[in-house]
TIBA-622474 format. One line per 2 residues: number of its first residue (from 1); for each residue x, y, z of C-alpha. Coordinates in Angstrom, 3 decimals, m for minus. Layout:
BEGIN
NUM) X/Y/Z; ...
***
This chain:
BEGIN
1) m167.843/m49.079/49.972; m167.464/m51.181/52.717
3) m169.959/m52.027/55.686; m168.971/m52.149/59.297
5) m169.548/m55.715/60.291; m168.992/m57.448/63.711
7) m168.871/m60.939/65.319; m168.958/m60.127/68.481
9) m172.092/m61.015/70.611; m171.511/m57.384/72.203
11) m173.219/m55.952/68.854; m176.139/m57.437/69.487
13) m178.975/m56.356/71.969; m178.225/m56.665/75.527
15) m181.107/m59.277/75.516; m182.422/m59.903/72.557
17) m186.384/m60.271/72.532; m187.487/m63.704/70.920
19) m191.056/m64.719/70.280; m191.103/m68.204/70.765
21) m193.974/m70.131/69.076; m194.807/m73.912/69.585
23) m198.173/m75.689/70.409; m196.531/m78.452/72.304
25) m196.627/m76.989/75.997; m193.533/m79.224/77.164
27) m191.397/m78.226/74.456; m192.122/m74.370/74.647
29) m191.375/m74.390/78.175; m188.144/m76.419/78.071
31) m187.017/m74.193/75.046; m187.816/m70.703/76.833
33) m185.737/m71.819/79.671; m183.048/m72.982/77.614
35) m182.833/m69.637/75.658; m183.696/m67.345/78.657
37) m180.327/m68.774/80.596; m178.509/m67.895/77.264
39) m179.601/m64.200/77.469; m182.897/m64.024/75.669
41) m186.124/m62.514/76.298; m188.777/m65.042/75.700
43) m192.083/m64.446/74.689; m194.488/m67.421/74.499
45) m197.111/m68.459/72.403; m199.058/m71.511/71.904
47) m200.651/m71.251/68.507; m200.181/m69.402/64.937
49) m202.780/m66.824/65.866; m201.613/m65.983/69.195
51) m198.494/m65.246/67.805; m199.683/m62.964/64.970
53) m202.093/m61.277/68.224; m198.875/m60.321/69.634
55) m196.891/m59.613/66.581; m199.459/m56.595/66.120
57) m198.709/m55.309/69.625; m194.978/m55.469/69.318
59) m192.291/m56.555/67.081; m189.206/m59.125/68.540
61) m185.981/m58.667/67.426; m186.694/m62.310/66.051
63) m189.470/m64.648/65.560; m189.091/m69.082/66.411
65) m192.058/m70.637/64.666; m192.865/m74.449/65.128
67) m193.721/m75.884/61.436; m196.149/m78.131/62.551
69) m199.202/m77.073/64.819; m202.992/m77.312/64.614
71) m204.740/m74.523/63.263; m202.713/m72.294/61.587
73) m199.109/m73.894/61.565; m195.487/m72.408/60.913
75) m195.886/m71.801/57.274; m199.285/m69.816/57.419
77) m198.306/m67.862/60.321; m194.730/m67.062/58.500
79) m197.131/m65.963/55.343; m199.121/m63.589/57.352
81) m196.793/m62.088/59.315; m194.778/m61.321/55.807
83) m197.406/m58.820/55.388; m197.799/m57.140/58.838
85) m195.958/m54.150/58.399; m192.256/m53.552/59.590
87) m191.801/m57.256/59.477; m191.234/m57.629/55.895
89) m187.698/m58.710/56.912; m187.949/m59.614/60.313
91) m185.555/m62.627/60.999; m187.600/m66.089/61.388
93) m186.273/m69.078/61.775; m188.496/m72.149/61.690
95) m188.290/m75.277/63.650; m189.043/m78.436/62.721
97) m188.744/m82.099/63.058; m188.320/m83.172/59.488
99) m185.083/m82.616/57.811; m186.301/m83.295/54.227
101) m185.681/m80.907/51.165; m189.437/m80.366/50.949
103) m189.774/m79.306/54.638; m186.782/m77.008/54.127
105) m188.018/m75.430/50.189; m191.237/m74.778/51.867
107) m189.946/m73.015/54.771; m187.799/m70.906/52.549
109) m190.989/m70.036/50.162; m192.894/m69.190/53.328
111) m190.628/m66.298/54.176; m188.473/m68.080/56.569
113) m185.089/m66.739/57.318; m183.660/m70.001/58.198
115) m184.235/m73.492/59.797; m183.430/m75.629/62.220
117) m184.208/m79.337/63.224; m185.923/m79.672/66.956
119) m183.224/m81.180/69.215; m181.910/m80.394/73.106
121) m178.874/m78.731/71.663; m179.935/m75.484/73.144
123) m176.300/m73.735/72.601; m176.240/m75.028/69.120
125) m179.829/m73.352/68.628; m178.804/m69.962/70.422
127) m175.368/m69.675/68.494; m178.390/m69.903/65.457
129) m180.415/m67.180/66.729; m177.776/m65.073/67.590
131) m176.033/m65.201/63.896; m179.510/m64.764/62.345
133) m179.623/m61.740/64.171; m176.049/m60.563/63.479
135) m177.434/m61.128/59.467; m180.311/m59.138/59.698
137) m178.336/m56.279/61.339; m175.931/m56.381/58.793
139) m178.825/m56.445/56.241; m180.631/m53.297/57.879
141) m177.433/m51.612/57.386; m177.210/m52.352/54.027
143) m180.166/m51.416/53.440; m180.187/m48.339/55.041
145) m177.063/m47.397/53.455; m178.687/m48.316/49.828
147) m181.365/m45.727/50.779; m178.639/m42.914/51.823
149) m176.982/m43.425/48.714; m179.930/m43.293/46.633
151) m181.621/m40.398/48.538; m178.057/m38.768/47.808
153) m177.970/m39.310/44.176; m181.611/m38.279/44.100
155) m180.265/m34.878/45.828; m177.208/m34.547/43.397
157) m179.316/m35.427/40.374; m176.803/m38.587/39.746
159) m177.571/m41.991/38.417; m175.882/m44.376/37.037
161) m175.590/m46.870/33.736; m174.489/m49.741/31.690
163) m174.193/m50.338/28.435; m173.081/m53.116/26.858
165) m172.476/m54.200/23.008; m173.687/m57.810/22.825
167) m176.064/m57.532/25.633; m179.694/m57.678/24.518
169) m180.474/m55.267/27.329; m178.769/m52.910/25.682
171) m178.693/m49.630/27.773; m178.960/m50.026/31.562
173) m180.144/m47.088/33.518; m180.816/m46.484/37.363
175) m184.031/m45.573/38.565; m181.988/m42.112/39.504
177) m180.681/m42.192/35.764; m183.958/m42.334/34.692
179) m185.327/m39.513/36.360; m182.581/m37.184/35.438
181) m183.310/m38.212/31.874; m187.047/m37.138/32.384
183) m188.196/m40.757/32.174; m190.165/m43.057/34.922
185) m189.184/m45.182/37.121; m189.549/m48.194/35.046
187) m189.256/m46.806/31.445; m187.494/m48.950/28.968
189) m184.878/m46.656/27.080; m182.625/m47.321/24.259
191) m179.382/m45.921/23.296; m180.794/m44.764/20.361
193) m184.076/m42.570/21.738; m180.985/m41.118/24.179
195) m178.655/m39.710/22.206; m181.872/m38.304/19.990
197) m182.548/m35.751/22.960; m178.914/m34.707/22.472
199) m178.328/m31.689/19.775; m176.867/m32.706/16.975
201) m173.247/m31.449/17.008; m173.045/m32.020/20.366
203) m173.824/m35.828/20.028; m171.235/m35.878/17.104
205) m169.084/m35.116/19.530; m170.417/m37.309/22.298
207) m169.946/m40.294/19.982; m166.120/m39.297/19.080
209) m165.519/m39.272/22.821; m167.298/m42.427/23.422
211) m165.404/m44.255/20.498; m161.830/m42.776/21.529
213) m162.692/m44.095/25.267; m163.122/m47.527/23.697
215) m159.864/m47.314/21.137; m157.712/m45.599/23.381
217) m158.883/m46.712/26.840; m159.604/m43.090/27.948
219) m162.220/m42.002/30.437; m164.661/m40.070/28.886
221) m166.074/m36.756/30.793; m168.224/m34.398/29.162
223) m171.292/m31.925/29.799; m173.741/m32.552/27.358
225) m176.853/m30.377/26.814; m180.282/m32.544/26.398
227) m183.910/m31.850/25.369; m186.353/m33.877/27.539
229) m189.938/m34.787/26.058; m191.200/m31.771/27.829
231) m188.954/m29.233/26.015; m187.027/m28.447/29.198
233) m183.066/m27.920/28.311; m180.551/m29.262/30.610
235) m177.045/m29.744/31.137; m175.889/m33.626/31.835
237) m172.460/m34.779/33.395; m171.541/m37.923/31.516
239) m168.739/m39.684/32.743; m167.936/m43.293/31.594
241) m165.512/m45.786/31.679; m165.027/m48.525/29.274
243) m165.050/m52.128/30.162; m163.386/m55.223/27.938
245) m163.206/m58.696/27.592; m160.542/m61.443/28.424
247) m159.320/m60.629/24.922; m158.554/m56.821/25.508
249) m161.770/m55.680/23.346; m163.717/m53.425/24.655
251) m167.646/m54.579/25.094; m169.091/m51.605/26.720
253) m169.008/m48.876/29.138; m170.245/m48.046/33.220
255) m170.771/m45.050/34.305; m173.123/m41.941/35.879
257) m175.271/m39.176/34.678; m175.370/m36.083/36.881
259) m177.773/m33.192/35.926; m175.433/m29.809/36.360
261) m177.558/m27.595/34.804; m177.859/m25.469/37.854
263) m173.696/m25.591/38.450; m173.678/m24.506/34.803
265) m175.919/m21.641/34.931; m174.057/m20.765/38.927
267) m170.729/m21.171/37.265; m172.017/m18.821/33.842
269) m172.838/m16.384/36.324; m170.037/m16.308/38.200
271) m167.797/m16.431/34.620; m170.163/m13.470/33.590
273) m169.916/m11.313/37.013; m165.806/m11.897/36.507
275) m165.705/m10.038/33.169; m168.699/m8.145/32.814
277) m169.939/m5.033/34.521; m173.087/m5.708/36.695
279) m174.986/m2.479/36.340; m173.927/m1.334/32.569
281) m173.459/m4.901/31.174; m170.236/m3.869/29.311
283) m166.988/m5.741/29.605; m164.985/m4.826/33.122
285) m161.779/m4.254/33.646; m160.446/m7.448/33.761
287) m162.267/m8.340/30.773; m161.178/m4.925/29.080
289) m157.351/m5.924/29.850; m157.221/m9.249/28.591
291) m159.048/m8.101/25.424; m156.436/m5.362/24.716
293) m153.498/m7.884/25.468; m155.238/m10.132/22.421
295) m155.484/m7.198/20.426; m151.776/m6.059/21.254
297) m150.708/m9.887/20.194; m152.300/m9.538/16.712
299) m151.168/m6.204/16.654; m147.711/m7.480/17.073
301) m148.067/m10.197/14.688; m149.676/m8.890/11.769
303) m147.984/m5.080/12.211; m151.036/m3.235/12.479
305) m152.003/0.030/15.255; m154.672/m0.402/17.827
307) m155.885/2.449/20.132; m157.522/2.697/23.691
309) m159.845/5.534/24.378; m160.243/6.354/27.666
311) m163.597/8.612/27.984; m164.364/9.968/31.293
313) m167.848/11.863/31.743; m167.627/15.563/33.137
315) m168.875/16.539/36.280; m170.522/13.582/36.955
317) m170.386/14.030/40.754; m172.702/16.827/40.181
319) m175.616/13.916/39.178; m174.831/12.304/42.324
321) m174.788/15.174/44.520; m177.931/16.452/43.075
323) m180.439/13.828/41.883; m178.967/10.925/43.856
325) m176.878/7.639/43.109; m180.062/5.992/41.548
327) m179.841/8.551/38.820; m176.678/8.313/38.510
329) m176.816/4.664/37.893; m179.539/5.571/35.557
331) m177.397/7.821/33.447; m174.190/5.532/33.198
333) m176.619/2.666/31.636; m177.652/5.299/29.540
335) m173.977/6.043/28.540; m172.610/2.947/28.167
337) m176.090/1.858/25.896; m174.746/5.144/23.441
339) m170.959/5.043/23.932; m171.541/0.807/22.575
341) m173.584/1.595/19.415; m170.431/3.824/18.668
343) m168.099/0.995/17.753; m168.606/m3.053/16.585
345) m169.374/m4.084/20.214; m168.808/m7.658/20.223
347) m170.115/m8.810/24.056; m169.515/m12.831/24.051
349) m166.224/m13.811/22.912; m164.582/m17.587/24.433
351) m161.328/m17.075/25.969; m159.913/m19.505/23.161
353) m161.870/m17.968/20.159; m159.426/m15.485/18.947
355) m156.456/m17.496/19.151; m158.062/m20.549/17.500
357) m159.954/m18.490/14.949; m158.481/m16.739/11.203
359) m155.759/m13.865/10.681; m158.843/m11.324/11.446
361) m160.503/m12.408/14.040; m158.820/m9.747/16.596
363) m161.772/m7.699/15.241; m164.014/m9.599/17.160
365) m162.695/m8.231/20.255; m163.593/m4.331/19.298
367) m165.772/m2.964/22.223; m166.429/m0.287/24.877
369) m166.211/m1.417/28.741; m166.295/0.286/32.196
371) m163.119/0.757/33.853; m164.871/1.897/37.050
373) m167.119/5.066/38.499; m167.336/7.338/35.365
375) m164.315/6.284/33.386; m164.960/4.105/30.490
377) m162.534/2.694/27.597; m162.976/1.725/24.355
379) m160.443/m0.696/22.556; m160.152/m0.471/18.888
381) m158.351/m3.629/17.936; m157.028/m2.017/14.074
383) m156.839/1.375/12.964; m155.165/2.424/10.272
385) m154.051/5.839/11.350; m154.694/8.788/14.428
387) m157.537/9.807/12.352; m159.293/6.460/12.643
389) m159.709/6.803/16.775; m159.726/10.557/16.637
391) m163.403/9.912/14.301; m164.733/7.001/17.114
393) m164.484/9.654/19.701; m166.383/12.468/18.012
395) m168.902/9.954/17.107; m169.010/9.168/20.749
397) m169.092/13.088/21.899; m171.846/13.595/19.217
399) m173.712/10.592/20.833; m173.619/12.284/24.405
401) m175.242/15.751/23.111; m178.660/14.448/23.111
403) m180.521/15.322/26.610; m181.044/12.271/28.976
405) m184.147/12.213/31.431; m183.869/11.470/34.277
407) m186.731/11.182/37.229; m188.403/13.258/34.684
409) m185.705/15.518/34.775; m183.345/16.654/31.596
411) m179.696/16.368/31.776; m176.753/17.237/29.901
413) m173.711/15.129/30.295; m170.283/16.189/28.561
415) m167.011/13.574/28.202; m163.482/14.292/27.902
417) m161.575/11.441/25.689; m157.806/10.760/25.626
419) m156.434/8.487/23.067; m153.171/6.163/22.916
421) m152.035/4.369/20.066; m150.303/1.429/19.937
423) m147.109/0.870/18.998; m146.003/4.692/19.066
425) m147.610/5.397/22.729; m146.892/2.208/24.833
427) m146.122/m1.203/24.041; m148.346/m2.911/27.383
429) m151.777/m2.602/27.781; m150.432/m0.473/31.138
431) m148.692/1.815/29.196; m151.582/2.753/26.694
433) m153.830/3.267/29.674; m151.701/5.369/31.577
435) m151.164/7.849/28.273; m154.826/7.548/27.691
437) m155.602/9.266/30.849; m152.346/11.614/30.435
439) m154.595/12.437/27.437; m157.749/13.070/28.893
441) m156.986/14.859/31.836; m155.099/17.156/28.891
443) m158.680/18.012/28.286; m160.231/18.414/31.710
445) m157.384/21.087/31.964; m158.159/22.955/28.907
447) m162.506/22.776/29.691; m163.652/19.507/29.066
449) m165.873/17.763/26.402; m163.498/17.382/24.032
451) m161.077/14.630/22.439; m157.171/14.734/22.697
453) m154.293/12.043/21.294; m151.315/11.546/23.786
455) m148.029/13.135/23.124; m145.072/13.352/24.910
457) m145.371/16.755/26.044; m148.224/16.318/27.814
459) m146.984/13.577/30.006; m144.205/16.149/30.834
461) m147.022/18.143/32.542; m148.077/15.351/34.596
463) m144.244/14.886/35.442; m144.276/18.338/36.959
465) m147.469/17.845/39.284; m145.557/14.761/40.293
467) m142.374/16.237/40.864; m144.288/19.277/42.942
469) m145.924/16.309/45.172; m143.156/14.712/46.061
471) m141.415/17.837/46.566; m144.447/18.820/48.825
473) m143.731/15.437/51.002; m140.262/16.656/52.180
475) m141.628/20.896/52.507; m142.197/20.593/56.496
477) m139.120/18.292/57.318; m137.171/20.610/55.192
479) m138.596/23.845/56.756; m139.639/25.556/53.598
481) m143.470/26.259/55.061; m143.909/29.574/56.439
483) m146.899/31.434/57.672; m147.122/34.876/56.628
485) m149.954/37.004/58.929; m152.070/40.155/58.156
487) m153.729/41.786/60.716; m156.968/42.687/61.719
489) m157.438/46.003/62.342; m160.198/47.718/64.282
491) m160.789/51.318/62.565; m162.540/52.773/65.196
493) m159.663/52.029/68.142; m156.753/52.391/65.383
495) m155.246/49.247/66.606; m154.478/45.678/65.541
497) m156.944/42.985/67.107; m155.571/40.006/66.010
499) m154.374/38.325/63.089; m154.951/35.517/60.012
501) m152.040/33.084/59.601; m152.064/32.319/55.545
503) m149.494/29.411/54.870; m146.854/29.809/52.445
505) m144.609/27.120/50.570; m140.987/28.499/49.983
507) m139.397/26.303/47.353; m136.134/26.915/45.679
509) m136.327/30.458/46.999; m139.692/31.450/45.311
511) m142.831/30.941/47.167; m145.203/28.756/45.592
513) m148.601/30.380/45.375; m150.958/28.484/47.682
515) m153.345/27.733/44.572; m150.858/25.467/43.473
517) m150.239/23.297/46.621; m152.968/23.485/48.952
519) m155.521/21.510/46.647; m152.554/18.858/46.019
521) m152.180/18.958/49.603; m155.775/18.099/49.640
523) m155.836/15.502/47.045; m152.741/13.593/48.973
525) m154.093/14.041/52.537; m150.956/15.947/53.119
527) m153.454/18.856/54.685; m153.786/16.896/57.682
529) m149.749/17.221/58.780; m149.702/20.849/57.099
531) m152.609/21.770/59.269; m150.935/20.239/62.623
533) m147.429/22.546/61.585; m149.633/25.591/60.779
535) m151.371/25.707/64.797; m147.950/24.837/66.274
537) m146.358/27.256/64.561; m149.020/30.186/65.432
539) m148.991/29.101/69.226; m145.177/29.540/68.830
541) m145.839/32.985/67.325; m148.150/34.018/69.652
543) m145.783/33.405/72.530; m143.314/35.648/70.275
545) m145.617/38.845/70.077; m146.753/37.990/73.560
547) m143.307/38.434/74.651; m141.891/41.521/71.945
549) m145.177/43.623/72.392; m147.704/42.615/74.837
551) m149.669/40.553/72.027; m153.217/39.384/73.348
553) m155.254/38.707/70.801; m155.874/35.853/68.734
555) m154.177/33.987/65.200; m156.603/32.930/63.036
557) m155.990/29.511/61.252; m158.054/27.640/58.877
559) m158.947/24.129/58.667; m160.274/21.857/56.151
561) m163.378/20.199/57.396; m162.155/16.673/58.040
563) m159.650/18.047/60.527; m162.588/19.003/62.518
565) m163.174/15.214/62.835; m160.638/13.962/64.212
567) m161.206/12.920/67.525; m157.089/14.031/68.492
569) m158.229/17.423/67.548; m158.462/18.838/71.040
571) m156.071/17.241/72.296; m153.754/18.586/69.437
573) m154.593/22.175/69.975; m154.231/21.689/73.748
575) m150.157/20.596/73.358; m149.828/23.802/71.030
577) m150.955/25.809/73.518; m149.249/24.374/76.957
579) m146.350/23.573/74.761; m145.761/27.473/74.268
581) m147.508/28.595/77.299; m150.116/30.703/75.674
583) m154.175/30.382/76.226; m156.118/28.201/74.086
585) m158.438/31.726/73.024; m154.965/32.793/71.328
587) m155.865/30.134/68.539; m158.757/31.127/66.565
589) m160.189/28.182/64.142; m161.738/29.423/60.639
591) m163.584/27.356/58.582; m165.726/28.143/55.444
593) m169.465/28.218/55.537; m169.657/25.935/52.425
595) m167.499/23.191/53.927; m168.765/23.763/57.194
597) m172.706/22.835/56.102; m171.287/20.160/54.315
599) m169.909/18.286/56.941; m172.238/19.670/59.823
601) m173.401/17.042/62.100; m170.134/15.519/62.009
603) m168.426/18.806/62.695; m170.666/19.993/65.676
605) m169.451/17.972/68.345; m165.420/18.619/67.729
607) m166.948/22.767/67.791; m168.524/22.287/71.018
609) m165.308/20.499/72.753; m162.930/23.096/71.382
611) m165.483/25.934/72.594; m165.182/24.717/76.452
613) m161.454/24.962/76.137; m161.806/28.267/75.080
615) m160.757/28.007/71.895; m162.958/30.540/69.497
617) m164.709/29.755/66.216; m165.430/31.989/63.235
619) m166.854/31.015/60.054; m164.935/32.164/56.848
621) m166.786/33.337/53.466; m169.759/33.762/55.062
623) m172.824/34.558/52.821; m171.465/32.656/50.198
625) m172.790/28.996/51.284; m176.243/27.638/52.326
627) m176.122/27.899/55.751; m179.673/27.462/58.413
629) m180.131/30.420/60.421; m181.622/27.858/62.549
631) m177.825/26.480/62.524; m176.154/29.439/63.422
633) m178.075/30.195/66.873; m177.019/26.101/67.551
635) m173.118/26.443/66.786; m170.512/27.634/69.302
637) m169.008/30.361/66.897; m167.630/33.715/67.986
639) m167.349/35.501/64.459; m168.441/36.223/61.281
641) m166.177/36.830/58.221; m167.825/38.883/55.466
643) m166.361/37.237/52.094; m164.532/39.782/49.745
645) m166.964/39.073/46.962; m170.016/41.782/48.662
647) m166.804/43.954/50.093; m165.696/44.364/46.356
649) m168.580/46.166/45.097; m169.602/47.955/47.859
651) m170.008/52.050/47.441; m170.514/51.047/43.678
653) m174.070/48.715/43.641; m176.618/49.077/46.207
655) m177.397/45.482/46.261; m173.753/44.833/48.122
657) m174.465/47.088/50.986; m177.985/45.510/51.277
659) m176.370/42.218/51.984; m173.367/43.223/54.175
661) m175.925/45.227/56.180; m178.251/42.525/56.542
663) m175.018/39.912/57.593; m174.123/42.878/60.471
665) m177.778/42.887/61.567; m178.013/39.434/62.122
667) m174.429/39.097/63.764; m175.004/41.803/66.131
669) m178.723/39.726/67.248; m176.536/36.187/67.473
671) m173.974/38.658/69.882; m171.040/37.751/66.987
673) m168.529/40.060/65.948; m168.053/40.660/62.210
675) m165.101/40.866/60.365; m164.916/42.021/56.676
677) m161.769/40.807/54.877; m160.874/41.898/51.238
679) m160.711/45.866/51.835; m158.540/47.380/49.264
681) m159.827/50.758/49.094; m160.627/53.813/51.271
683) m164.553/53.820/49.798; m164.896/50.084/51.122
685) m163.881/51.052/54.437; m165.692/54.291/54.791
687) m169.029/52.343/53.456; m168.422/49.716/56.020
689) m167.756/52.116/58.928; m171.215/53.353/58.316
691) m173.055/49.831/58.297; m171.310/49.825/61.758
693) m168.461/46.831/60.923; m165.027/47.918/62.570
695) m163.135/44.757/62.371; m161.305/44.636/58.670
697) m158.674/43.285/57.253; m157.198/43.542/53.249
699) m154.131/45.055/51.588; m155.828/48.958/52.613
701) m153.891/48.280/55.378; m151.310/45.415/54.967
703) m150.803/42.489/52.770; m149.595/39.102/54.479
705) m146.292/39.592/55.753; m143.712/37.726/57.584
707) m144.095/37.764/61.449; m140.826/40.113/61.919
709) m142.224/42.572/59.411; m145.726/42.655/61.006
711) m144.118/43.730/64.207; m142.091/46.110/62.856
713) m145.640/47.449/60.780; m147.138/47.127/64.115
715) m144.015/49.526/66.109; m144.597/52.245/63.100
717) m148.376/52.247/63.775; m148.228/52.698/67.657
719) m145.072/55.864/67.425; m147.554/57.466/64.915
721) m150.662/57.284/67.338; m153.160/56.859/64.649
723) m153.884/54.976/61.463; m150.848/55.824/58.886
725) m151.658/52.746/57.177; m154.322/54.384/55.446
727) m152.101/57.319/53.655; m149.309/54.262/53.003
729) m151.729/52.063/51.434; m152.659/54.085/48.248
731) m149.245/52.975/47.218; m149.505/49.593/48.020
733) m152.612/49.037/46.286; m151.316/50.800/43.480
735) m148.291/48.539/43.137; m147.833/45.269/41.245
737) m149.084/43.415/44.897; m152.223/43.820/43.735
739) m152.013/41.000/40.928; m151.153/38.768/44.552
741) m154.193/38.875/46.058; m155.242/35.401/44.910
743) m152.200/34.237/46.395; m153.309/36.276/49.800
745) m156.094/34.327/50.489; m156.581/31.913/53.021
747) m155.581/28.634/52.215; m158.316/25.897/51.912
***
């Protein structure tokens, strides 16, 4: 460390304050005048007693004392001022007319910084004073830096040490090093005593490192555990360098000791967080992949099989949605505990332990870990046959049969388990996880709460879904999407009063059922561009029908809930209407009741904006959700659609008639139109008509058809001037088209 030094007078105070003490009035006056002329501020004192009084009031930059004075002479004055606070190291120049060694020694013993023989060489005296001031300043800087270093070492819990083989002092520890080791500031500590504080195994390792340091001239850098006298356990970083004599022989060490306990604890915590799940304490994805890679390396080397089990909880979302995420976390913790008990689970595992261990240390890799969410993975490093993995999977399912109590409520949870075997089902961890996932989803598709081992035909199903997803991405640009329209009939007036647009996918000359591609579109986000396309196509068709036969009603388009959360929905509908020169009321938006109530607060603003531009809103599947009647009075809706589930049993069960009657009465009181969907028989139509519902749609009148077919159908009904579809409907209902009822449902 280099201290800043300077010999320039500019480093000194502009006019240093000097206390000049001399009993000779003439000499005092002459010396004071000479020093003032040379840039000093002089305070005069004619005796030692007066000097001490002045020093009690203010400390000068420098003190000049005459050695021989009556009363309190310069030597006694110097001793006295050294005892005053803040003057222990003040620069003191002793003026003496004697140049004998005894006087000089006496001046230094009294605490003087320097001496000067009295003379009239004022420039020489001024130079000596400036030298003393610079020396004092350098000394203060050194003291300050030393104090800062000691403070820094104390904050860093670091100290230095020296040990020399032939030195009688043996081990020398700094004050900070003594504090690190739990000793007092001036306590004598031998090397033997210090080493006894280190546990036996670590002590041997430290001694080996120190001996190797002397032999090979290397540097020691170790974290050593210490047990202090009060029983506290600390971790001390020891760094030491060897020292050698002129013959090249090692004579000892110098180095530092630092308490790194807090850092090591933080590192251990970070390492644990990086490798273990914070909720369940199980190995996380990173640790699982590392263990699985080591297990596969051992399996290749020893030519045995390994297995990965992917465990996914069934209907876990229901727990979160019903009881809250806190209960969901408690459930995951309990499931983790039960799954862990089904294998020879190992938590702590050093990353070098497997490679350095024997031929069977890979078995210590066996564990259950949390992959994420409600997915767990079990790693079996060595299995003899498939049945070994199946037995573990069944044991896990069995462990979940007992109820789990969450918030005082009894809950049951099941799981689906997919198994992949190395090397048959994959050569890498990624391959095994992917194939175990395929097997697990095959269990989900077949009813859950079971286990399945991967096989190639299961992957085929996944490829079919992937191909369907890829084709769906291209469906719009290839013009494969079409809209079919099902009319809404006012049976009293025997006329069509609107239509509902139902999306179909014409792929390879065949219609893909909505149930096959709509959920896929929602999962992939394609439902957004598909819905936007449906709105444009409905507006275009409204314009075509307007020109063909004066169509003035609305076409209903069913939209997913999150479309109403889009800020550009109103603008998009406005563009669709203006592009084809149709009024905004030509497009009616339908939203299912259950989806509406789930996202009510985020949907309400969009509903009001749409209502302001003339777009009407209908609630679909009314009666199947859990809507609040208070919200119905607040929402800008114009139509309720009675779910087909209530219509189906009309005329058969009185309960259905009672529910439909209540819905109709509610709608009338709120000024809303009621539409009954799924009307397939004359009996249903007659009951609805009797209950007061006049607008219906269903197979009794027409299935969902292409727009040209609907136009021809409408022309036939107009020519007949009555409702001839009723007579024709019987044959239609009796035909195989009845089996396509699910395909005729609205997309969701």
